[in-house]
N, C-alpha and C positions, 0 to 999 in steps of 0.2 A: 733823339742822345742827347741827355741830360748831364749837363756839366754837374761837377760836384761841388764846386766854386768857381771866384771867380779868383783864379791865379795871380794875376797884377795888373795893372795898369801901365802901359808904357808910355814915358813924355820925352819927347826927344828938346835936348838943351844943349844952348852953342858951348854953355860954358861949367863941363860937372863939377869943378871945386866949386866956381860961384852958387852953384845949384844944389850943392851939397849944403851949403853953406846955410843957407833959403830955409830947407828943410829941418835943418838941427836946430839955428838959432830964433828963427821968427816961431816954427812948426814947433819946436820943440823933440822933433822925432831924433832918432837916432839911426844912423847910417850902416849895417849892419855889414854890408860886402862889397865893395869893386872887384869887377872881373871883366877883362878883354876879351869878345870873342871874335880874333881874329877873324877870318872866315866872313862874318859879317860887319867889318869893318867898325866895330862900335866899340866901346867902351861904355859898362855899365855900372852903377850904384844900386844900390835896394834900402827901404824899408818897410818895416813893415806897420799895419794899421790894422789893430786887430789882426784874422784870419787873408787879410788880404793885403798885399806887398806894390807898392809905387817902384818901378824900374824907371830912374833916369839915363835917358840914353845921350851921349856924347859921340859922335860921327869922327872917325880916328882916318878918313879919308872923304873928301867932300863927292868921289864916286862913288860913295857907297850908299845905301838905302835912306838910313838918317840927314847924311850930305845933302841926297837930293831932295829929301823931304822938307829940311830946313831950305832951303834954298829957293823951295816952290811955297811954303806955305807959312813956314818960318818956325819961333819954337812954339809947344804946346802938343797936346793930348794926339799920340800917335796912333797907340791898340789898345785895346782891349784884351784879356786873355785869361781865357776859361781853363780850368783844369778839367782831364776826361781820364776813365779807363779808358783800354783798348785804344789807341790814339789810330793805328791803323785801320781797325775796322767803325771810326768815326768818321773818317777822309771819305771811307768807300761811302759812311750813308749818304752824306753831306752829297757826295760828288751824284749820286744815285738821284738824288731830290734835284736838281739843277746848281749848284752851288760851284762857282768855278774856283776850283783852286792855285795857288801861288806853288804849293810846297804839294808833288802828287802823293810825297812818302813823308815822312818824318825825319828833322835833323837834328843833329844835338846844337843846344841854346844853351841860355849860360845859368848856373846852379847848377847842371847836370841833366838839364830836364828836354825829353823829343819835344819837339814843339814844330808845327806844319799852320803856315797862312792862307785864310781865307781871305781873295780877294773881295775888298773893298764893294766894287760896282754889283758883287753877287748877296752884300750885306748890309744894304743901307747906307753906305756911303762910311761904315764902321771896319776898319781894320781888323779883322779876327784871328786871335792868337787861339790854335788848340796846346796842348799841355800836358807832358803828360812825365811822372817821376816814375823811371824805370830803377827797379832794384837790381842791383849788381852782383 
């Protein structure tokens, strides 16, 4: 499996608006999209750095994955996402190689991507996301 590029780096934050302000006013970046992904109980904000995106993730529910992450570990890097082609095939390939999957099949993520997560216990402690932009 060879990713085409780093799609984004996900960063868990407690306060999306304050975090956007930091990225815009201190780092000089521009937030180009804010989106809520209801089934993941998260609100996201996106910035672009070259071809790679930074995705800020604010929990909309303390029982959601980002809420639990922040409660346990605090704010900070949550995951790295790699863009792939044929995500279903890539999931099967990594599963056959012994990688534990969080998502057996892709699901809808922010920005219209199909996404699937690999368990950090199988990826050297880094929550890893595979993403594919499906043409509609």
